[in-house]
C-alpha positions in Angstrom: -142.0 -160.0 61.4 -138.3 -160.3 60.8 -137.1 -160.3 57.3 -134.1 -162.5 56.5 -131.8 -161.3 53.8 -128.5 -162.5 52.3 -125.7 -160.1 51.5 -123.3 -161.3 48.8 -121.0 -160.1 46.1 -122.1 -161.7 42.8 -119.6 -163.6 40.8 -118.4 -162.5 37.4 -120.4 -164.2 34.6 -118.6 -166.5 32.2 -118.9 -163.9 29.4 -117.9 -160.9 31.4 -114.3 -159.8 30.7 -114.1 -156.4 32.2 -114.3 -155.4 35.9 -117.3 -152.9 35.6 -119.7 -154.6 38.0 -117.3 -156.8 39.9 -117.0 -155.9 43.6 -120.5 -154.7 44.2 -122.6 -156.1 47.0 -126.3 -157.1 46.8 -129.1 -157.9 49.2 -131.5 -160.7 48.3 -134.5 -161.6 50.5 -134.6 -165.2 51.7 -138.1 -166.4 50.8 -139.4 -169.7 52.3 -142.9 -169.3 51.0 -142.4 -171.0 47.6 -144.5 -173.6 45.8 -144.7 -175.1 42.4 -147.6 -174.0 40.2 -149.2 -177.3 39.2 -150.6 -176.0 35.9 -147.5 -174.4 34.4 -144.7 -175.8 36.6 -143.5 -172.4 37.6 -142.2 -171.6 41.0 -144.6 -169.2 42.7 -144.2 -167.2 45.9 -146.4 -165.3 48.2 -143.6 -163.1 49.3 -143.7 -159.6 47.7 -140.0 -159.1 48.4 -138.9 -162.2 46.6 -137.4 -160.5 43.5 -136.5 -157.1 45.0 -132.8 -157.9 45.3 -132.4 -158.5 41.6 -134.1 -155.1 40.9 -131.6 -152.8 42.6 -130.5 -153.3 46.2 -126.8 -152.9 45.3 -124.1 -151.4 47.4 -120.4 -150.4 46.9 -119.2 -152.1 50.1 -120.2 -155.0 52.4 -120.4 -152.5 55.3 -122.9 -150.3 53.4 -125.1 -153.4 52.8 -124.9 -154.4 56.4 -125.7 -150.9 57.6 -128.8 -150.8 55.3 -130.0 -154.2 56.6 -129.5 -153.1 60.2 -131.3 -149.8 59.6 -134.5 -151.7 58.7 -134.1 -154.4 61.3 -133.5 -157.2 58.9 -131.6 -160.4 60.0 -128.8 -160.9 57.6 -126.3 -163.6 56.6 -123.1 -162.5 54.7 -121.9 -164.9 51.9 -118.2 -164.1 51.5 -116.8 -163.4 48.1 -115.3 -166.4 46.3 -111.7 -165.9 45.4 -110.2 -167.9 42.6 -107.7 -170.5 43.6 -105.4 -170.0 40.6 -104.6 -166.9 38.6 -103.2 -167.6 35.1 -101.0 -165.1 33.3 -101.7 -165.9 29.7 -98.8 -163.8 28.4 -96.4 -166.3 30.1 -98.0 -169.1 28.1 -96.6 -167.7 24.8 -93.3 -169.6 25.4 -95.2 -172.9 25.0 -96.9 -172.0 21.7 -97.2 -174.6 19.0 -94.8 -174.4 16.1 -92.4 -172.1 17.9 -88.8 -172.3 16.6 -86.2 -170.9 18.9 
């Protein structure tokens, strides 16, 4: 049985200001065995690895994550890191502040 995994670098959350966890790479298992529980409406899975990636398969580099997947014979897909299109330097916006008298 070949496991399929996705290697990715999680995006910074909207409330995260620092760079503490930015740049880490994670492995998540791709699970196709999902169904909706008719009683509660929850999504259920028969795959025991479905939530393992969230628990702690984190790596410092993309290459380390790939090497780990290859070591265990997992097929992997790498989702490249999203880079922002525009970087704003907020200190330069001070010249446009309201009520400024120069």
